[in-house]
C-alpha positions as CSV (number, residue, x, y, z in Angstrom):
1,M,0.0,0.0,0.0
2,S,1.2,3.5,-0.9
3,Q,-0.4,6.5,0.6
4,F,-0.3,10.1,1.6
5,A,-2.3,12.0,4.2
6,T,-2.6,15.5,5.4
7,E,-4.9,17.7,7.5
8,F,-5.4,21.4,8.0
9,L,-8.0,23.9,9.4
10,V,-10.9,25.3,7.4
11,P,-13.4,28.1,8.5
12,K,-16.4,27.3,10.6
13,S,-18.5,28.4,7.6
14,F,-17.1,25.4,5.7
15,G,-19.6,22.7,6.7
16,T,-21.4,19.7,5.2
17,P,-23.1,21.5,2.2
18,Q,-19.8,23.2,1.2
19,F,-17.9,20.0,1.6
20,V,-20.3,17.9,-0.5
21,A,-20.3,20.6,-3.2
22,Q,-16.5,20.5,-3.4
23,V,-16.5,16.7,-3.6
24,I,-19.0,16.8,-6.5
25,A,-17.0,19.5,-8.3
26,W,-13.8,17.6,-7.8
27,L,-15.1,14.3,-9.1
28,R,-16.8,15.9,-12.1
29,G,-13.5,17.5,-13.1
30,A,-11.4,14.4,-12.5
31,K,-9.2,13.1,-15.3
32,Q,-11.0,9.8,-15.5
33,V,-14.5,9.9,-16.9
34,C,-16.8,10.1,-13.9
35,Q,-20.3,8.9,-14.5
36,L,-21.3,8.7,-10.8
37,F,-23.7,11.6,-11.0
38,E,-25.6,10.7,-14.2
39,G,-29.3,10.8,-13.1
40,N,-28.3,12.1,-9.7
41,A,-28.9,15.8,-8.9
42,P,-26.8,17.4,-6.2
43,A,-29.9,17.5,-4.0
44,D,-30.0,13.7,-4.1
45,L,-26.7,13.6,-2.3
46,G,-27.9,15.4,0.8
47,D,-28.7,12.3,2.8
48,D,-26.5,11.3,5.8
49,D,-25.7,8.1,4.1
50,T,-25.3,8.2,0.3
51,R,-23.8,5.5,-1.9
52,L,-23.2,5.7,-5.7
53,A,-21.5,3.3,-8.0
54,H,-20.8,3.0,-11.7
55,D,-18.5,0.4,-13.3
56,A,-15.0,0.8,-11.8
57,E,-15.9,3.8,-9.6
58,S,-17.8,4.3,-6.3
59,L,-18.6,7.1,-3.9
60,Q,-19.9,7.0,-0.3
61,L,-20.8,10.1,1.7
62,R,-21.7,9.8,5.4
63,T,-22.5,12.4,8.1
64,L,-22.5,12.1,11.8
65,R,-24.9,14.3,13.8
66,R,-26.0,14.5,17.4
67,D,-29.5,15.8,17.7
68,A,-29.5,19.1,15.7
69,D,-25.6,19.4,15.8
70,W,-23.4,18.5,12.9
71,L,-20.3,16.6,14.1
72,A,-18.5,15.3,11.0
73,T,-18.9,14.6,7.2
74,G,-16.8,12.3,5.1
75,C,-16.4,10.8,1.7
76,R,-14.7,7.7,0.2
77,N,-14.1,7.5,-3.5
78,D,-12.7,4.3,-5.1
79,Y,-11.5,4.0,-8.7
80,A,-10.1,0.7,-10.1
81,D,-7.7,1.3,-13.0
82,P,-6.9,-1.1,-15.8
83,E,-3.5,-1.9,-14.2
84,G,-4.9,-3.8,-11.3
85,R,-4.8,-0.9,-8.8
86,L,-7.4,0.7,-6.6
87,W,-7.1,4.4,-6.1
88,R,-8.9,5.4,-2.9
89,T,-9.4,9.0,-1.7
90,E,-10.9,9.7,1.7
91,A,-11.7,13.1,3.2
92,V,-13.3,13.7,6.5
93,L,-14.4,17.2,7.8
94,R,-14.8,17.3,11.5
95,A,-16.2,20.1,13.7
96,L,-13.8,21.4,16.3
97,P,-14.3,23.8,19.2
98,G,-12.7,27.1,18.5
99,R,-12.0,29.1,15.4
100,G,-12.2,26.4,12.7
101,N,-13.0,22.8,11.6
102,I,-10.4,20.3,10.6
103,L,-10.2,18.5,7.2
104,R,-8.2,15.4,6.9
105,V,-7.5,13.9,3.4
106,R,-5.9,10.6,2.7
107,A,-5.1,9.0,-0.7
108,Q,-4.1,5.4,-1.2
109,C,-2.9,3.2,-4.0
110,L,-3.9,-0.4,-3.3
111,A,-3.0,-3.6,-5.2
112,V,-6.0,-5.4,-6.5
113,E,-4.0,-7.8,-8.7
114,T,-0.8,-9.6,-7.9
115,L,2.4,-7.7,-8.9
116,A,0.5,-4.5,-9.6
117,R,2.9,-1.6,-9.7
118,L,2.0,0.7,-6.8
119,E,2.7,4.5,-6.8
120,V,2.5,7.1,-4.1
121,P,-0.7,9.1,-4.9
122,K,-0.3,12.7,-5.8
123,R,-2.0,15.4,-3.7
124,T,-5.6,15.2,-4.7
125,H,-7.1,18.1,-6.6
126,L,-9.8,18.4,-4.0
127,I,-7.2,20.1,-1.7
128,R,-6.2,22.5,-4.4
129,M,-9.9,23.5,-5.1
130,I,-10.4,24.2,-1.4
131,L,-7.3,26.4,-1.3
132,E,-8.3,28.2,-4.5
133,D,-11.6,29.1,-2.9
134,G,-9.9,30.5,0.2
135,Q,-11.5,27.9,2.4
136,V,-8.5,27.5,4.8
137,I,-7.3,29.4,7.8
138,A,-3.8,30.0,9.1
139,D,-1.6,27.2,10.4
140,G,0.4,29.1,13.0
141,A,2.7,31.6,11.2
142,F,1.7,30.5,7.7
143,T,-1.6,30.0,5.8
144,P,-1.6,27.0,3.4
145,A,-1.2,28.5,-0.1
146,L,-0.6,27.6,-3.7
147,G,2.6,29.6,-3.8
148,P,5.8,30.1,-1.7
149,H,6.2,32.3,1.3
150,L,9.1,34.8,1.1
151,L,10.6,35.9,4.4
152,S,11.2,39.6,4.9
153,D,14.8,40.6,5.3
154,D,14.4,42.3,8.7
155,A,14.0,41.5,12.4
156,A,10.4,40.1,11.8
157,G,11.6,37.8,9.1
158,L,14.5,36.6,11.3
159,A,12.2,35.9,14.2
160,L,9.9,33.9,11.9
161,A,12.8,31.9,10.5
162,E,13.9,31.2,14.1
163,Q,10.5,29.8,14.8
164,I,10.8,27.4,11.8
165,V,14.2,26.2,13.0
166,T,12.9,25.6,16.6
167,G,9.6,23.9,15.4
168,K,7.3,26.7,16.7
169,A,6.1,28.2,13.4
170,T,3.3,25.7,12.5
171,Q,1.1,23.1,14.1
172,Y,-0.4,21.0,11.3
173,L,2.0,21.1,8.3
174,P,5.8,20.7,7.9
175,T,7.8,23.6,6.4
176,V,10.1,23.2,3.3
177,Y,12.7,25.9,3.9
178,I,14.8,27.0,0.9
179,S,18.0,28.8,1.9
180,A,19.4,31.5,-0.3
181,T,22.7,31.4,-2.3
182,D,22.6,35.2,-2.8
183,A,20.2,38.1,-2.4
184,G,16.9,36.9,-4.0
185,R,18.6,33.8,-5.5
186,W,18.3,30.1,-4.7
187,V,19.6,26.8,-6.2
188,L,16.1,26.4,-7.7
189,E,14.8,28.8,-10.3
190,R,11.7,30.8,-9.2
191,R,9.5,28.9,-11.6
192,A,10.6,25.6,-10.0
193,I,10.0,27.0,-6.6
194,N,6.5,28.1,-7.6
195,A,5.8,24.6,-9.0
196,L,7.1,22.9,-5.8
197,A,4.8,25.1,-3.7
198,R,1.8,24.3,-5.9
199,D,2.5,20.6,-5.8
200,L,2.9,20.6,-2.0
201,A,0.0,23.0,-1.2
202,G,-1.9,21.6,1.7
203,V,0.9,19.2,2.5
204,A,3.7,21.5,3.4
205,H,4.5,25.2,3.5
206,V,7.3,26.3,1.1
207,V,9.3,29.2,2.6
208,C,12.2,31.1,0.9
209,E,14.7,33.1,2.8
210,P,15.7,36.5,1.3
211,S,19.5,36.4,1.2
212,R,22.7,34.6,2.3
213,D,23.5,37.4,4.7
214,F,20.1,36.5,6.3
215,S,21.5,32.9,6.8
216,F,24.5,34.2,8.7
217,R,22.4,36.3,11.0
218,L,19.9,33.4,11.6
219,R,22.8,31.0,12.3
220,D,24.1,33.2,15.1
221,Q,20.6,33.2,16.7
222,V,20.0,29.4,16.4
223,G,23.5,28.1,17.1
224,G,24.0,26.8,13.5
225,E,20.9,24.6,13.5
226,N,19.6,26.3,10.3
227,V,20.2,25.3,6.7
228,Y,22.1,27.6,4.4
229,N,23.9,28.2,1.1
230,G,21.3,26.6,-1.1
231,T,20.4,23.6,1.2
232,I,16.7,22.8,1.5
233,G,15.5,21.7,4.9
234,I,12.2,20.2,6.0
235,A,11.1,21.3,9.5
236,L,8.5,19.5,11.6
237,P,6.0,21.3,13.9
238,G,7.6,21.0,17.3
239,G,10.7,19.3,16.0
240,G,12.8,21.6,13.8
241,F,14.7,20.3,10.8
242,V,14.5,16.5,10.2
243,Q,15.6,16.4,6.6
244,R,18.2,18.2,4.5
245,A,18.8,18.0,0.8
246,Y,21.3,19.8,-1.5
247,L,22.9,19.4,-4.9
248,G,25.8,17.0,-4.6
249,W,26.7,13.4,-4.4
250,S,23.3,11.8,-4.5
251,I,21.3,14.7,-5.9
252,P,23.0,15.8,-9.1
253,D,20.6,18.4,-10.5
254,A,17.7,20.7,-9.7
255,Q,15.1,18.3,-11.0
256,A,16.3,15.5,-8.8
257,L,16.4,17.9,-5.9
258,V,12.8,18.9,-6.4
259,Q,11.7,15.2,-6.6
260,R,13.7,14.3,-3.4
261,V,12.1,17.2,-1.5
262,K,8.6,16.5,-2.7
263,A,8.8,12.8,-1.8
264,A,10.3,13.5,1.6
265,A,7.7,16.2,2.4
266,V,4.8,13.8,1.4
267,T,6.3,11.0,3.5
268,I,7.0,13.1,6.5
269,R,3.5,14.6,6.5
270,S,1.9,11.2,6.0
271,Q,3.7,9.8,9.0
272,M,2.8,12.7,11.4
273,P,0.3,11.9,14.1
274,T,-3.2,13.3,13.6
275,A,-3.9,16.6,15.3
276,G,-7.6,16.1,15.7
277,G,-8.6,15.0,12.2
278,W,-10.4,11.7,11.5
279,D,-9.8,9.1,8.9
280,W,-12.8,7.5,7.1
281,L,-12.7,4.5,9.5
282,D,-12.8,6.8,12.5
283,L,-15.9,8.4,11.1
284,Q,-17.5,4.9,10.5
285,D,-16.6,3.9,14.0
286,A,-18.2,7.0,15.5
287,I,-21.4,6.5,13.5
288,L,-21.8,2.9,14.5
289,K,-21.2,3.6,18.2
290,Q,-23.8,6.4,18.1
291,Q,-26.2,4.1,16.3
292,R,-25.8,1.4,18.9
293,E,-26.3,3.8,21.8
294,V,-29.4,5.3,20.3
295,D,-31.0,2.0,19.0
296,R,-29.9,-0.3,21.8
297,N,-33.3,-0.8,23.4
298,R,-35.5,-0.7,20.3
299,L,-33.8,-2.9,17.8
300,S,-34.7,-6.5,17.3
301,D,-32.2,-9.3,17.8
302,V,-31.7,-9.6,14.1
303,E,-31.1,-5.9,13.7
304,N,-28.7,-5.9,16.7
305,E,-26.8,-8.9,15.1
306,Q,-26.5,-7.0,11.9
307,L,-25.1,-3.9,13.7
308,W,-22.6,-6.1,15.5
309,Q,-21.5,-7.6,12.1
310,E,-21.0,-4.2,10.7
311,E,-18.8,-3.3,13.7
312,L,-16.8,-6.5,13.3
313,A,-16.3,-5.7,9.6
314,L,-15.1,-2.2,10.5
315,K,-12.6,-3.5,13.1
316,E,-11.3,-6.0,10.6
317,A,-10.8,-3.2,8.1
318,Q,-8.9,-1.2,10.7
319,I,-6.7,-4.2,11.5
320,Q,-5.9,-4.6,7.8
321,E,-4.9,-1.0,7.5
322,L,-2.7,-1.1,10.5
323,Q,-1.0,-4.2,9.2
324,A,-0.4,-2.6,5.8
325,E,1.0,0.5,7.5
326,L,3.3,-1.7,9.6
327,Q,4.5,-3.5,6.5
328,D,5.2,-0.1,4.9
329,L,7.3,1.0,7.8
330,R,9.4,-2.2,7.5
331,Q,10.3,-1.5,3.9
332,P,13.3,0.6,3.0
333,R,12.3,4.1,1.9
334,S,14.0,6.0,-0.8
335,V,13.4,9.3,1.0
336,E,15.3,8.4,4.2
337,A,17.7,11.0,5.4
338,V,20.9,10.6,3.3
339,A,22.7,13.6,4.8
340,S,26.1,12.6,3.5
341,G,24.9,11.3,0.2
342,I,26.6,7.9,0.6
343,G,23.5,5.8,1.1
344,P,21.4,5.4,4.3
345,S,22.8,2.1,5.4
346,L,26.4,3.2,5.4
347,A,25.5,6.6,6.8
348,R,23.9,4.9,9.8
349,A,27.0,2.8,10.4
350,L,29.4,5.7,10.5
351,K,30.2,8.2,13.2
352,P,28.7,11.8,13.0
353,E,30.0,14.2,10.3
354,I,31.9,17.4,11.1
355,Y,29.5,19.0,8.6
356,S,26.7,17.7,6.4
357,G,28.3,16.0,3.4
358,E,31.7,15.6,4.9
359,F,32.0,11.8,4.2
360,A,31.0,12.2,0.5
361,D,33.5,15.1,0.1
362,R,36.3,12.9,1.5
363,M,35.4,10.1,-0.8
364,R,35.5,12.5,-3.8
365,A,38.9,13.7,-2.6
366,A,40.2,10.1,-2.3
367,M,39.0,9.3,-5.8
368,D,40.8,12.5,-7.1
369,F,44.0,11.3,-5.4
370,C,43.6,7.9,-7.0
371,I,43.1,9.5,-10.5
372,E,46.3,11.5,-10.0
373,R,48.5,8.8,-8.4
374,G,46.6,5.7,-9.5
375,P,48.6,4.8,-12.7
376,D,51.9,4.7,-10.7
377,A,50.3,2.6,-7.9
378,G,48.9,-0.1,-10.3
379,W,45.2,1.1,-10.5
380,D,43.5,-0.3,-13.6
381,K,42.1,2.1,-16.2
382,R,38.5,1.1,-15.7
383,S,38.5,2.1,-12.0
384,L,40.2,5.4,-12.8
385,A,37.6,6.1,-15.6
386,V,34.8,5.3,-13.2
387,F,36.2,7.6,-10.6
388,E,36.4,10.4,-13.2
389,E,32.8,9.8,-14.1
390,I,31.7,10.0,-10.5
391,L,33.6,13.2,-9.9
392,D,32.2,14.8,-13.1
393,A,28.6,13.8,-12.1
394,T,28.8,15.1,-8.5
395,A,29.7,18.3,-6.6
396,P,31.1,19.2,-3.2
397,S,28.6,19.8,-0.5
398,P,27.7,23.5,0.1
399,E,28.5,23.1,3.8
400,L,32.2,22.7,2.9
401,N,32.6,26.2,1.6
402,E,30.4,27.5,4.5
403,L,32.9,26.0,7.0
404,R,35.8,27.5,5.1
405,E,34.2,31.0,5.0
406,D,33.3,30.7,8.7
407,L,37.0,30.0,9.5
408,K,38.1,33.0,7.5
409,R,35.5,35.2,9.2
410,T,36.2,34.1,12.7
411,T,40.0,34.5,12.3
412,R,39.7,38.0,10.8
413,D,39.5,40.0,14.1
414,G,42.1,39.0,16.8
415,A,40.1,40.7,19.5
416,R,37.0,38.5,18.9
417,M,38.7,35.4,17.5
418,N,38.6,33.3,20.7
419,A,34.9,33.8,21.3
420,E,34.0,33.3,17.7
421,L,36.1,30.1,17.3
422,K,34.6,28.6,20.4
423,K,31.1,28.9,18.9
424,L,32.2,27.7,15.5
425,L,34.2,24.6,16.6
426,A,31.5,23.7,19.1
427,R,29.1,23.4,16.1
428,H,31.5,21.0,14.4
429,G,32.3,18.4,17.0
430,F,34.5,20.1,19.5
431,M,34.1,20.7,23.3
432,H,35.6,23.6,25.2
433,K,38.2,22.6,27.8
434,Y,40.4,24.7,30.2
435,D,43.8,24.1,31.7
436,N,46.2,26.2,33.7
437,K,47.7,28.2,30.8
438,H,45.5,27.8,27.7
439,S,42.0,27.5,26.5
440,R,41.5,24.4,24.3
441,M,38.8,23.0,22.0
442,E,39.0,19.1,22.1
443,P,37.2,16.9,19.6
444,G,34.3,14.8,20.9
445,P,34.6,11.0,21.3
446,D,32.6,10.4,18.1
447,Y,35.0,12.3,15.9
448,P,38.2,10.1,15.5
449,G,41.2,11.6,13.8
450,L,40.7,15.2,15.0
451,E,43.2,16.9,17.3
452,S,42.8,19.5,20.0
453,V,42.9,23.2,19.0
454,T,44.7,25.6,21.4
455,L,43.2,29.1,21.4
456,M,45.4,32.2,21.7
457,K,44.9,34.4,24.7
458,T,46.2,37.5,22.9
459,P,45.5,38.6,19.4
460,G,48.3,38.4,16.8
461,D,49.0,40.2,13.5
462,R,47.3,39.4,10.2
463,R,49.9,36.7,9.4
464,G,49.4,35.0,12.8
465,L,45.6,35.0,12.3
466,D,46.1,33.4,8.8
467,N,48.3,30.8,10.3
468,I,45.7,29.8,12.9
469,C,43.1,29.5,10.1
470,S,45.5,27.2,8.1
471,Q,46.3,25.1,11.1
472,I,42.6,24.5,11.9
473,E,41.9,23.6,8.3
474,K,44.8,21.2,8.4
475,N,43.5,19.7,11.6
476,L,40.0,19.2,10.0
477,G,41.7,17.6,7.0
478,S,40.0,19.9,4.6
479,G,43.2,20.6,2.6
480,P,42.8,17.7,0.1
481,I,39.1,18.3,-0.1
482,N,39.5,22.0,-0.9
483,R,41.1,21.1,-4.2
484,L,37.7,20.1,-5.5
485,A,35.7,22.9,-3.8
486,V,34.5,26.0,-5.4
487,P,37.0,28.8,-4.9
488,L,36.1,31.3,-2.2
489,A,35.5,34.9,-3.0
490,A,38.5,37.1,-2.2
């Protein structure tokens, strides 16, 4: 089973009539030929339990009420395609106390025939129609939209970006954060960003930061937990960044980057716990429980037995769904975090990286060394040709140049160098230690091969500061890697 699920708030004015009208409009405009409504006027769909079917497609609409109060309305649409798959879309609108109601939408691709090729369903057009009509209210700092949100380059924008990093910006949807490479520029073209935001509308907020200088200011506020220099991060409500993606070893171009981010955002949102929304089976369960309570004393034995059979069938369906979801969780996912671009299994087995992409950068440097010295060491031509192909098809991680620029910046001012270096090295695996004469930064136990860095107590001249920068770069082992990096601006 492949699926995606999302939920967000809609206004109190968006109730059962509006929901049913949107469902009808959505199905009538679907790509497949929908003949469910032939001979059925919209007024015929106003019952609390409506079922329609035609050939390979069916629709069920159900509403839960308590006395005169409306509690929830839902739909389930099934479409069996010629390739042995069942495409199922479920949407449940539930009344909530407070300023809005909550809409939960889930789409599934189920195998009807053996060896049917399953796909992750795309975001249903029903969500887009609701957003286009403005039937949605704010999710914390952002309102779900069909376009990206651009942060302002001021204190307010910086405060909002800090909320994203700390997981306080939203409640229902994750945030896709696109860091800047320059003022008003990103690794993706604006057209690609607009398309990404449109495809993820109602699933994730897409946010662009205004400039690279903004990244530096944000980094100082959040202790380096932000993404920068073109990296795209996905932040969870209450959890901050849980995925990072950038052009490099495993993502060679912008198109692959967009696909990786979209797949990761859909998977992350689908795996988030519900925040008050109901799935279709939750609605069915609530309707059956209410029916049993109301009709307990006036139903015949046969009717009570029928009601119990319906409940048993519902519980069996819930068990099957849970088993399918458990099976999905056991399968390897292509959108797992591959921070270093060297494959999830190897990444999990290795120690932490000094910076995101370090291991891939070192592997590229090792291949470059083999290409240069390999013929004299007996390396075969095929291996060297493969190494060249890999180097040509990949790029160094953006975090490498970010680290190099940070080192240049922190060793520029002797008066502030110690304080700045402490913060910088602490973000890259070092711990601050004191002894009787000097202040030192020692590598953590999970960073083998690094050596301690002794900090100067008094500032030196320009040459002395440059020497310190070079010594730290040598300690980090970035010298051979720098050969393949993009040259730094003077």
